[in-house]
N, C-alpha and C positions, 0 to 999 in steps of 0.2 A: 504494500500500500504506500503510494508516494507521499501522502499527507495524512497524519494521524487523525483519527476521528475524535470529535469533542462531543461530550454528552451533557445535557442540561436537564435536571429534574425540577419541575415547577408546575403550578397549575397550567392547564392547557392554554388558557387565554394569554399567558405571559410569554409563551414560546414564539420566537420569530418564525415566520412561515416561509420565507424565501432567502433573501440575502441578509447578512448581519455582520456587524463588526464584533471584535472580541468584547468591546465595552457593552454591546447589546446583549451578548450571551451572559456576561457577568451580571448585568442588571437583572436578566431573567432568572438566573440562578439565585440571586439574592431574595427572590420572591418564593423560593422553594423551602426545603426543610430548614427550620430555625431551631429545632430542638434536638437533643441527643442525650445519651447517657454514657458515663464512663463506667466501665466494669473491670474489676480486678478479682481474680480467684486465687486463693492460696490453699495449700495443704493445711489442714487444721491442727495437726499435731495433738497436743493435750488441751486445746482450747475447750472451755465449757461454756454453756449458754450464759452463765453469770458473768463471764469475762467480756461479753459483747459491749456492754455500756462503757467499758474503759478503753475501747479501741479508738484510734484517732479519726477525726473527721476527714483528714487529708488522705486516708487510704494507705498510709505507710504501715508496713509490718515487716521490718527487716529480719525478725527472728523466724519468719515463716517463708517457705518457698513459694514464689509467685509463679503460677502456671498460665495466667492469662492477664493481659493488660491491654484493653481495647477501648476505643471510643466509637459508638454505634449511632450514626445519624438516624433520625426518625423519618425514613423515606415516605412512609404512609402511602402505599400504592393505591388506596381507595380515593385519594383526593389529589394526586399528582399525575402528571403526564411526563413523557420523556421526549426530548428533541435530540436528533443526531445530526451533527454538522461536520463539514470538511472544508478546509481552506484550499485555494487554488494557487494561481501565480502570485496573487497579492496575499501575503501571509496574514493580513488583518481583515480579509474579507472571507466570510464563511457562507457556504451554501447549505441549505437545509436538505438533508437526504431523507429524513423520516420524522414523523411526529405521531405519537399514539398514547393512549392511556396506559399508565404504568401497570395497571391491573391486567392488561392484555399480554404482558410479557410471559415468557416461559418461566416455570418455577422449578427450583431444585432444592432439595434438603441437604444441608451440610452439617456435619457434626462438629460443634464448636468445642466447648469445655464444660465440665470435665469429660474426658473420654475413657475413664476407667472408674472402677468402684472405689469407695473410700469415703472419708468425712472431710468436708471442705469448708472454707470460709469464703463468702463473697462480699465484696464492697461495691455499692452502686450509688452514683451521684448524678443528678440531673444537670444538664448544661444547656445554655443557649449558645448557638453557634452561627457562624456565617461561612458558606462554602463557595469556592470558585467552581467553574465548570469542570467536569471530570474527564479523565483520560486514562487509558491503559499505560502503565509505566513504560518508558522508552526501551528498557531491556527486554520487554515481552512483546514489542510491536511485531517482530519478525514471525511470531507464532499465530498472528491473526489472519483471517481470510483475505484474499487479494482484493476483494470488493465487498461493500457493505451488504450484510444479510440480516434482516430483522430476526430470523430464527436463532441467531447466535447470541442474542441479548437475553440474559437470564437473571431472575431475582433469586437471591440466596436466602433461605430460611433456616433457622436453627433454634434448638432449645438452648437457653443460656442459664448457667448456674442452677438456681432453684425454680426456674420458670416451669409452668406446666403447659404452656402454649407456645407455639412457634413465633419467632420474631424475625422480621426482615432485616438481615445484617449487612446487605450490600448487593451489588450487581456485578455481573461479569459479562464480558463480550469475548466470544471465541474461546471461552474457558479461562480467560485472564481477568483478574480482578480490576475493576475500574476504581481509580482513586480520585477523591474530591479534596483538594487542598483546603485547609481551614484558613479563613480570613481572620476570624477572631473566635475566642472561646471564653465563656464566663460561667463559672460554676454556681450552682445554687448553694445556699449556706447550710445545707444539711446533707447527710448521707445515711445509707442503711447498710448495716452489717448483718449478715445471716450465716447461720451454721446449719449445714445440711449434709445428709448422707445419701449416697448413691449405692444401691445394691441391685444389680441387674438380674440376679438369680432369685431375689426374694419376691414375695407376693406383692409387696409395695416397693417399687423401684426407687422412689424419691421420698425421703422423709425430711421435713423442715424441722430442725431441732429447736430453733429460736431465731428471732429477728429483733434488732434494736436500731432505732433512729438516733443518730448523734448529730450535734450541732456545731457549727463553726464557733470557736471561742470568740468572745467579745474582744474588740480591739483595745 
């Protein structure tokens, strides 16, 4: 592919229909997902439910092994659409290749964390974010189809930590993850620590042992 594809997730009315500049695409993306959550998962070790209230708002836990550290934008396929754009001879002019409701994209389940049995700690904090238009990383561009194909665009869904329902954790194109750089990120002044157990051989595969909301210390 001579020129990388650029992806914009926003309400359908915000997506440019034909020609657009990078500024147009960035403006459209700014109307898209504005919420996200930060998630960290740790091995629990000897942590007990009574310990949760003493864990830090910041999500630091140096005495425990971190097995996941992610920020998941709330793409919300039910209320957003996606636009696919490509530049030509003028690198600041982009042509719209496709626009459609995000809910119409293919779906794929991916197994996030944890991927094995045991007892774990999760830390989750809500964020407000701003995103730039998305692209497949440069090092993966050579693995993409030579021309755009809608069927290659996929929503990824996963069970995260102690969740019992699937969450949309991102999008891929041609099997490669699309990355949306963050313009800004502001955390909410509270976070939730949870202690949970995964036992895939048991009658109950997920047991939530306890949860505790902790607050940002006063300045």
